[in-house]
PADREN-48643 format. One record per atom (N, C-alpha, C, O): residue in three letters; x negated, y, z. Coordinates in steps of 0.2 Angstrom, whole numbers, padded with zeros to 4 digits, always signed. Each point is the difference from the previous one (the first is absolute). Example, Ala and Ser with C-alpha at 12.3 -4.5 7.8 and 13.67 -1.06 7.14 Angstrom:
<nodes>
Ala-0066-0028+0039
Ala+0004+0006+0000
Ala-0004+0006+0000
Ala-0005-0001+0003
Ser+0007+0006-0007
Ser-0004+0006+0001
Ser+0004+0005+0003
Ser-0003+0006+0001
</nodes>
This chain:
<nodes>
Met+0191-0178-0003
Met-0007+0000+0003
Met-0005-0001-0005
Met-0005+0003+0000
Ala+0005-0009-0003
Ala-0005-0002-0005
Ala+0000+0006-0006
Ala-0006+0001-0002
Phe+0011+0002+0001
Phe+0000+0005-0005
Phe-0004+0006+0002
Phe-0004+0003-0004
Ile+0005-0001+0010
Ile-0004+0006+0003
Ile-0007-0002+0001
Ile-0004+0004-0002
Arg+0002-0010+0004
Arg-0007-0002+0000
Arg-0003+0000-0007
Arg-0006+0002+0000
Phe+0010-0004-0005
Phe-0003+0000-0007
Phe-0002+0008-0002
Phe-0005+0001-0002
Phe+0010+0003+0004
Phe-0002+0007-0002
Phe-0005+0003+0004
Phe-0004+0004-0002
Gln+0003-0006+0009
Gln-0005+0002+0004
Gln-0007-0002-0003
Gln-0005+0003+0000
Leu+0005-0010-0002
Leu-0006-0002-0003
Leu-0002+0003-0007
Leu-0006+0002-0001
Ile+0011+0000-0003
Ile-0002+0004-0006
Ile-0002+0007+0002
Ile-0005+0002-0003
Gly+0008+0001+0008
Gly-0003+0006+0002
Gly-0007+0000+0003
Gly-0004+0004-0002
Asn+0003-0009+0006
Asn-0007-0001+0002
Asn-0005-0001-0005
Asn-0006+0002+0000
Phe+0008-0006-0005
Phe-0004-0001-0006
Phe-0002+0006-0004
Phe-0005+0001-0002
Cys+0010+0003+0001
Cys-0001+0007-0003
Cys-0004+0004+0003
Cys-0005+0004-0002
Leu+0006-0003+0009
Leu-0005+0004+0004
Leu-0007-0003+0000
Leu-0005+0004-0001
Met+0004-0010+0000
Met-0007-0003+0000
Met-0003+0002-0007
Met-0006+0002+0000
Leu+0010-0002-0005
Leu-0003+0002-0007
Leu-0001+0007+0000
Leu-0006+0002-0003
Ile+0010+0002+0006
Ile-0002+0008+0000
Ile-0006+0001+0004
Ile-0004+0004-0002
Leu+0004-0007+0009
Leu-0006+0002+0004
Leu-0006-0003-0002
Leu-0006+0004-0001
Trp+0006-0010-0001
Trp-0007-0003-0002
Trp-0002+0002-0007
Trp-0005+0000-0002
Gly+0010+0002-0002
Gly-0001+0003-0007
Gly-0003+0007+0001
Gly-0005+0001-0003
Tyr+0007+0003+0008
Tyr-0003+0006+0001
Tyr-0007-0001+0003
Tyr-0005+0003-0002
Phe+0004-0008+0006
Phe-0006-0002+0003
Phe-0006-0001-0005
Phe-0005+0002+0000
Leu+0007-0007-0005
Leu-0004-0002-0005
Leu-0002+0006-0005
Leu-0005+0001-0002
Phe+0011+0002-0001
Phe-0001+0005-0005
Phe-0003+0006+0003
Phe-0003+0004-0004
Gly+0004-0003+0010
Gly-0004+0006+0004
Gly-0007-0001-0001
Gly-0004+0005-0001
Phe+0001-0011+0002
Phe-0007-0001+0000
Phe-0002+0001-0007
Phe-0006+0003-0001
Leu+0010-0005-0004
Leu-0002+0001-0007
Leu-0001+0008-0002
Leu-0004+0002-0003
Phe+0009+0001+0006
Phe+0000+0008-0001
Phe-0006+0003+0003
Phe-0003+0004-0003
Ile+0002-0006+0009
Ile-0006+0003+0004
Ile-0006-0002-0004
Ile-0005+0004+0000
Leu+0004-0010-0002
Leu-0006-0002-0004
Leu-0001+0004-0006
Leu-0006+0002-0001
Leu+0011-0001-0003
Leu-0001+0003-0007
Leu-0001+0008+0001
Leu-0004+0003-0004
Phe+0008+0000+0008
Phe+0001+0007+0000
Phe-0004+0003+0006
Phe-0001+0006+0000
Leu+0000-0009+0005
Leu-0003+0003+0006
Leu-0007-0003+0002
Leu-0005+0004+0001
Phe+0005-0010+0000
Phe-0006-0003+0002
Phe-0006+0000-0005
Phe-0006+0002+0002
Ile+0007-0004-0008
Ile-0006+0001-0005
Ile-0003+0006+0000
Ile-0006+0001+0000
Pro+0010+0005-0001
Pro-0003+0006+0000
Pro-0004+0002+0007
Pro-0006+0003-0001
Cys+0009-0005+0006
Cys-0004+0001+0007
Cys-0006-0004+0000
Cys-0005+0002+0003
Tyr+0006-0008-0005
Tyr-0006-0005+0000
Tyr-0006+0003-0004
Tyr-0006-0001+0002
Leu+0008+0004-0008
Leu-0006+0002-0004
Leu-0003+0007+0003
Leu-0006+0001-0002
Phe+0010+0003+0005
Phe-0003+0006+0002
Phe-0001+0001+0008
Phe-0002+0006+0002
Thr+0003-0011+0002
Thr-0002+0000+0007
Thr-0005-0005+0002
Thr+0000-0005-0003
Lys-0003+0006+0008
Lys-0005-0005+0003
Lys+0003-0005+0004
Lys-0002-0006+0001
Asn+0007+0008+0003
Asn+0003-0004+0005
Asn+0006-0003-0003
Asn+0006+0002+0002
Ser-0007-0007-0006
Ser+0006-0003-0003
Ser+0004-0004+0005
Ser+0006+0000-0001
Ser-0009-0003+0006
Ser+0004-0004+0004
Ser+0005+0004+0004
Ser+0006-0001+0002
Gly-0009+0007+0000
Gly+0005+0005+0004
Gly+0005+0003-0004
Gly+0006+0001+0002
Val-0007+0000-0009
Val+0005+0002-0004
Val+0006-0005-0001
Val+0006+0001+0001
Ile-0008-0008-0002
Ile+0005-0005-0001
Ile+0004-0001+0006
Ile+0006-0002+0000
Gln-0009+0003+0006
Gln+0003-0001+0007
Gln+0005+0005+0000
Gln+0006-0001+0002
Lys-0007+0007-0004
Lys+0005+0006+0001
Lys+0005-0001-0005
Lys+0006+0001+0002
Leu-0007-0003-0008
Leu+0005-0002-0005
Leu+0005-0006+0002
Leu+0006+0001+0000
Phe-0010-0006+0003
Phe+0004-0005+0003
Phe+0005+0002+0005
Phe+0005-0002+0001
His-0008+0006+0004
His+0004+0003+0005
His+0006+0003-0002
His+0006-0001+0002
Leu-0007+0006-0007
Leu+0006+0004-0003
Leu+0005-0005-0003
Leu+0006+0001+0000
His-0008-0006-0004
His+0004-0005-0003
His+0004-0003+0005
His+0006-0001-0001
Met-0009-0002+0006
Met+0004-0004+0005
Met+0005+0005+0004
Met+0005-0003+0002
Lys-0007+0009-0001
Lys+0004+0005+0004
Lys+0007+0001-0004
Lys+0005+0000+0003
Arg-0006+0000-0010
Arg+0006+0001-0004
Arg+0004-0006-0001
Arg+0006+0000+0000
Phe-0010-0006+0001
Phe+0004-0007+0000
Phe+0004+0000+0005
Phe+0006-0002+0000
Phe-0008+0004+0006
Phe+0005-0001+0006
Phe+0005+0006+0000
Phe+0005-0001+0003
Lys-0006+0006-0006
Lys+0005+0005+0000
Lys+0006-0002-0005
Lys+0006+0000+0002
Leu-0008-0004-0007
Leu+0004-0003-0005
Leu+0004-0005+0004
Leu+0006-0001-0001
Ala-0009-0003+0005
Ala+0003-0006+0003
Ala+0005+0003+0005
Ala+0005-0003+0002
Gly-0007+0009+0002
Gly+0005+0003+0004
Gly+0006+0002-0003
Gly+0005+0000+0003
Leu-0005+0003-0009
Leu+0005+0002-0004
Leu+0005-0006-0002
Leu+0006+0000+0000
Leu-0009-0005-0002
Leu+0003-0006-0003
Leu+0003-0005+0006
Leu+0005-0003-0001
Ile-0008+0003+0006
Ile+0002-0004+0006
Ile+0001+0004+0006
Ile-0004+0000+0005
Pro+0009+0004-0005
Pro+0001+0004+0006
Pro+0002-0003+0007
Pro-0001+0003+0005
Arg+0002-0009-0005
Arg+0001-0004+0006
Arg-0006-0001+0004
Arg+0000-0002+0006
Thr-0006+0002-0010
Thr-0006+0000+0004
Thr-0003+0006+0001
Thr-0001+0004-0005
Thr-0001-0002+0011
Thr-0003+0006+0002
Thr-0007-0001+0002
Thr-0002-0006+0002
Tyr-0002+0011-0001
Tyr-0007-0001+0002
Tyr-0002+0005+0006
Tyr+0002+0006+0000
Lys-0005-0009+0005
Lys-0002+0003+0006
Lys-0007-0001+0001
Lys-0002-0005+0003
Ile-0002+0010-0005
Ile-0007+0000+0000
Ile-0003+0004+0005
Ile+0001+0006+0001
Asp-0005-0009+0004
Asp-0003+0004+0006
Asp-0004+0005-0003
Asp-0005-0001-0004
Pro+0006+0008+0006
Pro-0005+0005-0002
Pro-0007-0001+0001
Pro-0005+0002-0003
Glu+0004-0006+0009
Glu-0007-0002+0001
Glu-0003-0004-0005
Glu-0006+0000-0001
Val+0010-0004-0002
Val-0003-0005-0005
Val-0002+0005-0006
Val-0005-0001-0003
Cys+0010+0005+0001
Cys-0002+0004-0006
Cys-0006+0005+0001
Cys-0003+0002-0005
Ala+0002-0001+0011
Ala-0006+0005+0001
Ala-0007-0004+0001
Ala-0005+0004+0001
Leu+0005-0010-0002
Leu-0006-0004+0001
Leu-0005+0002-0006
Leu+0002+0000-0006
Lys-0008+0001+0008
Lys-0006+0001-0004
Lys-0006-0004+0002
Lys-0001-0001+0006
Ser-0003-0001-0010
Ser-0007-0003+0001
Ser+0002-0006+0005
Ser-0004-0001+0005
Ser+0009-0003-0006
Ser+0002-0005+0005
Ser+0000-0007-0003
Ser+0002-0001-0006
Val-0004-0004+0010
Val+0002-0007-0002
Val+0006-0002+0003
Val+0001+0000+0006
Ile+0004-0001-0010
Ile+0007-0001+0002
Ile+0002-0007-0001
Ile-0001-0003-0005
Val+0003+0000+0011
Val+0001-0008+0000
Val+0008+0000+0001
Val+0003+0003+0004
Cys+0000-0007-0009
Cys+0007-0001+0000
Cys+0003-0007+0000
Cys-0004-0005-0002
Asn+0010+0004+0004
Asn+0003-0007-0001
Asn+0003+0001-0007
Asn+0000+0005-0003
His+0001-0011+0000
His+0002-0001-0007
His+0006-0004-0001
His+0001-0006+0002
Leu+0004+0010-0005
Leu+0007-0003-0001
Leu+0002-0001-0007
Leu+0004-0004-0002
Ser-0006+0008-0003
Ser+0002+0001-0006
Ser-0005+0003-0005
Ser-0005+0003+0002
Tyr+0006-0004-0008
Tyr-0005+0003-0005
Tyr+0001+0008+0000
Tyr-0004+0003-0003
Leu+0010-0001+0006
Leu+0001+0007+0000
Leu-0005+0004+0005
Leu-0002+0006+0000
Asp-0001-0010+0005
Asp-0004+0002+0005
Asp-0006+0004-0002
Asp-0001+0006+0001
Pro-0003-0009-0006
Pro-0006+0004-0002
Pro+0002+0006-0004
Pro-0004+0005+0000
Ile+0009-0006-0005
Ile+0001+0006-0004
Ile+0003+0006+0004
Ile+0000+0006-0002
Leu+0004-0008+0007
Leu+0003+0005+0005
Leu-0006+0004+0003
Leu+0000+0006+0001
Leu-0005-0009+0001
Leu-0006+0003+0003
Leu-0004+0004-0005
Leu-0002+0006+0002
Val+0002-0008-0008
Val-0003+0004-0005
Val+0004+0006-0001
Val-0003+0006-0002
Ser+0009-0006+0002
Ser+0004+0006-0001
Ser-0001+0005+0006
Ser+0002+0006-0001
Leu-0005-0008+0006
Leu-0001+0005+0006
Leu-0006+0003+0000
Leu-0001+0006+0002
Phe-0004-0009-0005
Phe-0007+0002+0000
Phe-0003+0002-0007
Phe-0001-0005-0004
Pro-0001+0011+0003
Pro-0003+0002-0007
Pro-0007-0004-0001
Pro-0002-0002-0005
Arg-0002+0001+0011
Arg-0006-0004-0001
Arg+0001-0007+0004
Arg+0001+0001+0006
Gln-0001-0006-0009
Gln+0001-0007+0003
Gln-0004-0005-0004
Gln-0001+0000-0006
Thr+0000-0005+0010
Thr-0003-0007-0003
Thr+0002-0005+0004
Thr+0002+0001+0006
Thr-0003-0007-0008
Thr+0002-0006+0003
Thr-0003-0006-0003
Thr-0004+0000-0005
Ile+0005-0006+0008
Ile-0003-0007-0002
Ile+0007-0003-0003
Ile+0004-0001+0004
Ile-0005-0002-0010
Ile+0006-0003-0003
Ile-0002-0007-0003
Ile-0006-0001-0001
Lys+0011-0003+0000
Lys-0001-0006-0003
Lys-0003+0000-0007
Lys+0002+0005-0004
Lys-0006-0010+0002
Lys-0004+0000-0006
Lys+0005+0000-0006
Lys-0001+0003-0005
Thr+0007-0006+0006
Thr+0005-0001-0005
Thr+0003+0007-0003
Thr+0001+0000-0006
Phe-0001+0005+0011
Phe+0003+0006-0002
Phe-0005+0004-0005
Phe+0002+0003-0005
Phe-0009-0005+0005
Phe-0005+0003-0004
Phe+0001-0003-0007
Phe-0003+0003-0005
Gln+0006-0009+0004
Gln+0001-0003-0006
Gln+0006+0002-0004
Gln+0001-0002-0006
Val+0003+0006+0009
Val+0006+0003-0003
Val-0002+0005-0005
Val-0003+0005+0002
Pro+0005-0005-0008
Pro-0001+0005-0005
Pro+0002+0007+0002
Pro+0005+0001+0003
Val-0009+0004-0004
Val+0001+0007+0001
Val-0001+0001+0008
Val-0004+0004+0002
Phe+0009-0007+0002
Phe+0000+0001+0007
Phe-0007-0002+0003
Phe-0002+0004+0004
Gly-0001-0010-0006
Gly-0006-0002+0003
Gly-0006+0005-0002
Gly-0004+0001+0004
Trp+0005+0001-0010
Trp-0005+0005-0002
Trp+0000+0007+0004
Trp-0005+0002+0002
Phe+0011+0000+0000
Phe+0001+0006+0004
Phe-0003-0002+0007
Phe-0003+0004+0003
Met+0005-0010+0000
Met-0003-0002+0006
Met-0008+0001+0001
Met-0002+0002+0005
Lys-0001-0005-0010
Lys-0007+0000-0001
Lys-0003+0007+0000
Lys-0004+0002+0004
Lys+0007+0002-0008
Lys-0002+0007-0001
Lys+0001+0004+0006
Lys-0003+0005+0002
Ala+0008-0007+0002
Ala+0002+0004+0006
Ala-0005-0002+0006
Ala+0000+0003+0005
Gly-0004-0008-0006
Gly-0005-0002+0005
Gly+0003-0005+0005
Gly-0003-0001+0005
Tyr+0009-0002-0007
Tyr+0002-0005+0005
Tyr-0004-0006-0001
Tyr-0004-0001-0005
Val+0004-0003+0011
Val-0005-0006+0000
Val+0004-0006+0000
Val+0005-0001+0003
Ser-0008-0004-0007
Ser+0003-0007-0001
Ser-0001-0004+0006
Ser-0006+0000+0002
Ser+0010-0004+0000
Ser-0001-0005+0005
Ser-0003-0006-0002
Ser-0001-0005+0004
Ser-0001+0004-0010
Ser-0003-0006-0003
Ser-0007-0001+0004
Ser-0003+0005+0002
Pro+0001-0011-0001
Pro-0006-0002+0004
Pro-0006+0003-0003
Pro-0004+0003+0004
Ser+0004-0002-0010
Ser-0006+0003-0003
Ser-0001+0007+0001
Ser-0006+0003+0000
Glu+0012+0001+0002
Glu-0001+0007+0002
Glu+0000+0001+0007
Glu-0001+0006+0002
Met+0001-0011+0002
Met+0001+0001+0007
Met-0007-0003+0004
Met+0000+0000+0006
Thr-0005-0001-0010
Thr-0006-0003+0003
Thr-0006+0004-0004
Thr+0001+0002-0005
Gly-0007-0003+0008
Gly-0006+0002-0003
Gly+0000+0008-0002
Gly+0003+0004+0003
Ala-0007-0003-0008
Ala-0001+0007-0002
Ala+0006+0003-0002
Ala+0001+0006+0001
Ala+0004-0009-0004
Ala+0006+0003-0003
Ala+0004+0003+0006
Ala+0003+0005+0000
Met-0003-0009+0006
Met+0004+0002+0006
Met-0004+0007+0003
Met+0003+0004+0002
Ile-0009-0005-0002
Ile-0004+0006+0002
Ile+0001+0006-0004
Ile+0001+0006+0003
Asn+0000-0006-0009
Asn+0001+0005-0005
Asn+0007+0003+0002
Asn+0002+0006+0000
His+0003-0011+0001
His+0007+0002+0002
His+0000+0004+0006
His+0004+0005+0001
Leu-0007-0008+0004
Leu+0000+0003+0007
Leu-0003+0007+0000
Leu+0002+0005+0003
Glu-0008-0004-0007
Glu-0003+0007-0001
Glu+0005+0005-0003
Glu+0001+0006+0001
Ser+0003-0009-0006
Ser+0005+0004-0004
Ser+0006+0002+0005
Ser+0002+0006+0000
Ile+0000-0011+0004
Ile+0005+0002+0005
Ile-0002+0005+0005
Ile+0004+0004+0002
Lys-0010-0005+0000
Lys-0003+0005+0005
Lys+0000+0007-0003
Lys+0002+0005+0004
Ala-0004-0004-0010
Ala+0000+0006-0003
Ala+0007+0003-0001
Ala+0002+0006+0001
His+0003-0011-0003
His+0007+0002-0001
His+0003+0003+0007
His+0003+0005+0000
Leu-0005-0009+0006
Leu+0003+0003+0006
Leu-0003+0006+0002
Leu+0004+0005+0002
Ala-0010-0004-0003
Ala-0004+0006+0001
Ala+0003+0006-0004
Ala+0000+0006+0003
Ala+0003-0007-0008
Ala+0003+0005-0005
Ala+0007+0002+0002
Ala+0003+0004-0003
Gly+0000-0008+0008
Gly+0006+0001+0002
Gly+0006-0005-0002
Gly+0005+0001+0001
Gly-0008-0006-0005
Gly+0005-0005-0002
Gly+0002-0005+0005
Gly-0004+0000+0005
Asn+0009-0004-0006
Asn+0002-0005+0005
Asn-0001-0007-0004
Asn+0001-0001-0006
Leu-0003-0004+0011
Leu+0000-0007-0002
Leu+0006-0003+0004
Leu+0000+0000+0006
Phe+0005-0003-0010
Phe+0005-0004+0003
Phe-0001-0008-0001
Phe-0002-0002-0005
Leu+0003-0002+0010
Leu-0002-0007+0000
Leu+0006-0004+0003
Leu+0004+0003+0005
Phe-0003-0009-0008
Phe+0005-0004+0003
Phe-0003-0007+0002
Phe-0002-0004-0004
Pro+0000+0004+0011
Pro-0004-0006+0002
Pro+0003-0007-0001
Pro-0003-0005+0000
Glu+0010+0005-0001
Glu+0003-0006-0001
Glu-0001-0003-0007
Glu+0000-0006-0001
Gly-0002+0011-0004
Gly-0002-0002-0006
Gly+0006-0002-0005
Gly-0001+0000-0006
Thr+0007-0001+0008
Thr+0005-0001-0004
Thr+0007+0002+0004
Thr-0001+0002+0006
Arg+0006-0002-0009
Arg+0006+0003+0003
Arg+0004-0006+0004
Arg-0001-0006-0001
Ser+0003+0009+0007
Ser+0004-0005+0004
Ser+0006-0002-0003
Ser+0004+0005-0002
Arg-0002-0011+0003
Arg+0007-0002-0002
Arg+0005+0000+0005
Arg+0006+0000-0002
Asp-0008+0000+0008
Asp+0005+0000+0006
Asp-0001+0006+0005
Asp+0004+0000+0005
Gly-0008+0005-0007
Gly-0001+0006+0005
Gly-0005-0002+0005
Gly-0002+0005+0004
Lys+0000-0011-0003
Lys-0006-0002+0005
Lys-0006+0002-0003
Lys-0001+0000-0006
Leu-0004+0002+0010
Leu-0007+0001-0003
Leu-0003-0007-0002
Leu+0000-0005+0004
Gly-0004+0006-0009
Gly-0004-0006-0003
Gly-0006+0000+0003
Gly-0002+0005+0004
Pro-0003-0010-0005
Pro-0007+0001+0003
Pro-0003+0006-0003
Pro+0001+0002-0005
Phe-0005+0001+0010
Phe-0004+0006-0002
Phe-0007-0002-0003
Phe-0003-0005+0002
Asn+0001+0008-0008
Asn-0006-0001-0003
Asn-0005+0005+0004
Asn+0001+0006-0001
Lys-0006-0008+0005
Lys-0004+0004+0004
Lys-0005+0004-0004
Lys-0003+0005+0003
Gly+0002-0007-0009
Gly-0005+0003-0004
Gly+0002+0008-0002
Gly-0004+0004-0001
Val+0011-0003+0001
Val+0002+0007-0001
Val-0003+0005+0006
Val-0001+0006-0001
Phe+0001-0009+0007
Phe-0003+0004+0005
Phe-0007+0002+0000
Phe-0003+0005+0003
Ser-0001-0010-0007
Ser-0007+0002-0001
Ser-0001+0006-0004
Ser-0005+0003+0000
Ile+0010-0002-0004
Ile-0001+0007-0004
Ile+0000+0006+0004
Ile-0004+0004-0001
Ala+0009-0004+0006
Ala+0000+0006+0005
Ala-0007+0000+0004
Ala-0002+0005+0001
Arg+0000-0011+0000
Arg-0007+0000+0004
Arg-0005+0003-0004
Arg-0005+0004+0002
Tyr+0004-0006-0008
Tyr-0005+0002-0005
Tyr+0000+0008-0001
Tyr-0005+0003+0000
Cys+0011-0001+0000
Cys+0001+0007-0001
Cys+0000+0004+0006
Cys+0001+0006+0000
Asn-0001-0009+0006
Asn+0000+0003+0006
Asn+0006+0004+0002
Asn-0001+0006+0002
Thr+0007-0008-0004
Thr+0006+0004+0001
Thr+0005-0005+0004
Thr+0000-0006+0000
Gly+0005+0010+0003
Gly+0005-0003+0004
Gly+0005-0003-0005
Gly+0000+0000-0006
Leu+0006-0003+0009
Leu+0005-0003-0003
Leu+0007+0004+0002
Leu+0001+0001+0005
Lys+0002+0000-0011
Lys+0007+0003+0001
Lys+0005-0006-0001
Lys+0000-0002-0006
Leu+0004+0000+0011
Leu+0005-0005-0001
Leu+0007+0003-0002
Leu+0003+0003+0003
Val-0001-0005-0009
Val+0006+0002-0003
Val+0005-0005-0001
Val-0001-0005-0003
Tyr+0007+0005+0006
Tyr+0005-0005+0000
Tyr+0005+0002-0005
Tyr+0003+0005+0000
Ile-0002-0010-0005
Ile+0005+0001-0005
Ile+0006-0004+0001
Ile+0000-0006+0002
Gln+0006+0008-0003
Gln+0006-0003+0001
Gln+0005+0001-0006
Gln+0001+0006-0002
Gly+0003-0011+0000
Gly+0006+0002-0005
Gly-0002-0001-0007
Gly+0005-0001-0004
Thr-0011+0000+0002
Thr-0002+0000-0007
Thr+0002-0007-0003
Thr+0002-0001-0006
Glu-0002-0004+0011
Glu+0002-0007-0003
Glu+0008+0000-0001
Glu+0002-0005-0003
Lys+0002+0009+0006
Lys+0007+0000-0001
Lys+0002+0003-0007
Lys+0005-0002-0003
Leu-0009+0007+0001
Leu+0001+0003-0006
Leu-0003-0004-0006
Leu+0003-0001-0005
Phe-0009-0002+0006
Phe-0004-0004-0005
Phe-0003-0006+0003
Phe-0006+0000+0002
Pro+0010-0005-0001
Pro-0003-0006+0004
Pro-0005-0004-0004
Pro+0000+0000-0006
Pro-0004-0004+0010
Pro-0005-0004-0004
Pro+0004-0006-0004
Pro+0005-0002+0002
Gly-0008+0001-0007
Gly+0003-0006-0004
Gly+0005+0003-0005
Gly+0003-0004-0003
Ser-0002+0010+0003
Ser+0006+0003-0005
Ser-0003+0006-0003
Ser-0004+0004+0002
Phe+0007-0003-0008
Phe-0002+0006-0004
Phe+0006+0005+0000
Phe+0000+0005-0004
Leu+0005-0007+0007
Leu+0006+0004+0001
Leu+0001+0004+0006
Leu-0002-0002+0005
Phe+0004+0009-0006
Phe+0001+0004+0006
Phe+0006-0002+0003
Phe+0005-0001-0003
Lys-0004+0001+0010
Lys+0006-0001+0004
Lys+0003+0006+0002
Lys-0003+0004+0004
Thr+0008-0002-0007
Thr+0003+0007+0000
Thr+0006+0000+0005
Thr+0003+0006+0001
Gln+0000-0011+0000
Gln+0007+0000+0003
Gln+0000+0002+0008
Gln+0004+0003+0002
Glu-0010-0005+0001
Glu+0000+0001+0008
Glu-0003+0006+0001
Glu-0005+0003-0003
Lys+0008+0001+0008
Lys-0003+0006+0003
Lys-0007-0002+0003
Lys+0000-0005+0004
Asn-0005+0009-0006
Asn-0007-0002+0003
Asn-0004+0006+0001
Asn+0001+0005-0004
Thr-0005-0005+0009
Thr-0005+0006+0001
Thr-0007-0003+0000
Thr-0002-0005+0004
Ile-0002+0007-0009
Ile-0007-0002+0000
Ile-0004+0005+0004
Ile+0000+0006-0001
Thr-0004-0009+0006
Thr-0004+0005+0004
Thr-0007-0002+0000
Thr-0002-0006-0001
Met-0002+0011+0002
Met-0007-0001+0002
Met-0002+0004+0006
Met+0001+0006+0000
Glu-0004-0009+0004
Glu-0002+0003+0007
Glu-0007-0001+0002
Glu-0002-0006+0000
Leu-0001+0011+0002
Leu-0007-0001+0003
Leu+0001-0002+0007
Leu+0003+0003+0005
Ile-0005-0010-0003
Ile+0001-0003+0006
Ile-0006+0000+0005
Ile+0001-0001+0006
Ala-0007+0002-0009
Ala-0006+0000+0004
Ala-0006+0002-0003
Ala+0000+0000-0007
Thr-0005+0003+0010
Thr-0006+0002-0002
Thr-0005-0004+0004
Thr-0001+0001+0006
Leu-0003-0005-0009
Leu-0006-0004+0003
Leu-0007+0003-0002
Leu-0001+0002-0006
Thr-0003-0001+0011
Thr-0006+0003-0001
Thr-0006-0005+0003
Thr-0002+0001+0006
Pro+0001-0007-0009
Pro-0005-0004+0003
Pro-0007+0002+0000
Pro-0002+0005-0004
Asp-0001-0007+0009
Asp-0007+0002+0001
Asp-0004-0005-0003
Asp-0002-0005+0003
Tyr+0000+0006-0010
Tyr-0003-0005-0004
Tyr-0008-0001+0003
Tyr-0002-0005-0002
Ser+0000+0010+0005
Ser-0007-0001+0003
Ser-0001-0004+0006
Ser-0005-0001+0002
Ala+0011+0000+0001
Ala-0001-0004+0007
Ala-0002-0007-0001
Ala+0001-0003-0005
Lys-0005+0001+0010
Lys-0003-0007+0000
Lys+0005-0005+0000
Lys-0001-0005-0003
Asn+0007+0006+0006
Asn+0005-0005+0000
Asn+0005+0001-0005
Asn+0006-0003+0001
Phe-0007+0007-0006
Phe+0005+0001-0005
Phe+0002-0006-0004
Phe-0005-0004-0001
Ser+0011+0003+0000
Ser+0003-0006-0003
Ser+0005+0001-0005
Ser+0005+0003+0001
Met-0007-0005-0008
Met+0005+0001-0005
Met+0007-0003+0001
Met+0005+0002-0001
Asn-0006-0008+0004
Asn+0006-0004+0002
Asn+0004+0003+0005
Asn+0006+0000-0001
Ala-0009+0003+0006
Ala+0004+0004+0005
Ala+0004+0006-0003
Ala+0006+0001+0002
Val-0009+0002-0007
Val+0003+0006-0003
Val+0006-0003-0004
Val+0005+0003+0000
Ala-0006-0008-0004
Ala+0005-0003-0004
Ala+0006-0002+0004
Ala+0006+0001-0001
Glu-0008-0004+0007
Glu+0006-0003+0004
Glu+0003+0006+0004
Glu+0006+0000+0000
Gln-0009+0005+0002
Gln+0003+0006+0003
Gln+0005+0003-0005
Gln+0006+0002+0001
Thr-0008-0001-0008
Thr+0004+0003-0005
Thr+0006-0005-0001
Thr+0006+0003+0000
Arg-0007-0009+0000
Arg+0006-0005-0001
Arg+0005+0001+0006
Arg+0006+0000-0001
Gln-0009+0000+0007
Gln+0005+0001+0006
Gln+0004+0006-0001
Gln+0006+0000+0002
Ile-0009+0006-0004
Ile+0004+0006+0000
Ile+0005-0001-0005
Ile+0006+0002+0001
Phe-0007-0005-0007
Phe+0005-0001-0005
Phe+0006-0005+0003
Phe+0006+0002-0002
Glu-0008-0007+0005
Glu+0005-0005+0002
Glu+0004+0003+0006
Glu+0006-0001+0000
Arg-0009+0006+0004
Arg+0005+0003+0005
Arg+0005+0005-0004
Arg+0005+0000+0002
Lys-0008+0003-0007
Lys+0005+0005-0004
Lys+0005-0004-0003
Lys+0006+0002+0000
Ile-0007-0008-0003
Ile+0005-0004-0003
Ile+0005-0003+0005
Ile+0006+0000-0001
Ala-0009-0002+0007
Ala+0005-0002+0005
Ala+0004+0005+0003
Ala+0006-0001+0001
Asp-0009+0007+0000
Asp+0004+0006+0002
Asp+0006+0001-0005
Asp+0006+0002+0002
Gly-0008-0002-0008
Gly+0006+0001-0005
Gly+0005-0005+0000
Gly+0006+0002-0001
Lys-0008-0008+0002
Lys+0005-0005+0000
Lys+0005+0000+0006
Lys+0006-0001+0000
Ala-0009+0003+0006
Ala+0003+0001+0006
Ala+0005+0006-0001
Ala+0006+0000+0003
Ala-0008+0005-0006
Ala+0004+0006-0001
Ala+0006-0002-0004
Ala+0006+0002+0001
Gly-0007-0006-0007
Gly+0005-0002-0004
Gly+0005-0004+0003
Gly+0006+0000-0002
Ser-0008-0004+0007
Ser+0005-0005+0003
Ser+0005+0004+0005
Ser+0005-0003+0002
Asp-0007+0009+0000
Asp+0005+0004+0004
Asp+0005+0003-0004
Asp+0005+0002+0003
Ile-0005-0002-0010
Ile+0005+0003-0004
Ile+0006-0005+0000
Ile-0001-0006-0002
Lys+0007+0009+0003
Lys+0006-0004+0000
Lys+0004+0002-0006
Lys+0001+0006-0001
Ile+0001-0011-0003
Ile+0004+0002-0006
Ile+0007-0003+0001
Ile+0005+0001-0004
</nodes>
């Protein structure tokens, strides 16, 4: 048994090297041979890098599908069809945001400041128009500039995806919601698309850089609700919108656990 586990560990390590090697060197290839020429000869550099990022992540998951056949993907066609939308998701794994990028040619999000400090990758994030969650970027004139940029991005057909928990769940339960993400939708005067993610943490769990390949797994993304708050109403409450969103996700998580408990092995 220990012998088998050893070879499984070696296999997972090799898969990690292949996938993250492709992830990193793909960025270098895009930078040298695709992005720089586009950056020099086009005005919309953020749109160009978003499209290139999308194509790169799309191929990343195709490669992952070939190397890890026990994991399949079930993406709701309604999710793939989203445009000009503020998408609110639960957060289970580092795979969540890059899977969303693989679905949408035009996309942006708010990410941790530490990612902007990663060589090459951070530069790409900045050029793509992604927003740092650092306090200096989330207040005052800087935030107004970001909001105006996001508003124009949505008007042009792009999507903004947000994780109100701010970090990955370790146990599948929802963490506290950052209500500030809902203020972005209010500023842009747009509704919310709630997308439920499941299964990414089984393939690439928090706290690990190894892919888990032995278990059969299905990664799903499902549009579970559309909220259209009346932002102009006198009794409008950001807290109420955040709480309503949270309740919808909690019901979905509870329904999934209840369905799983009915399975007899």
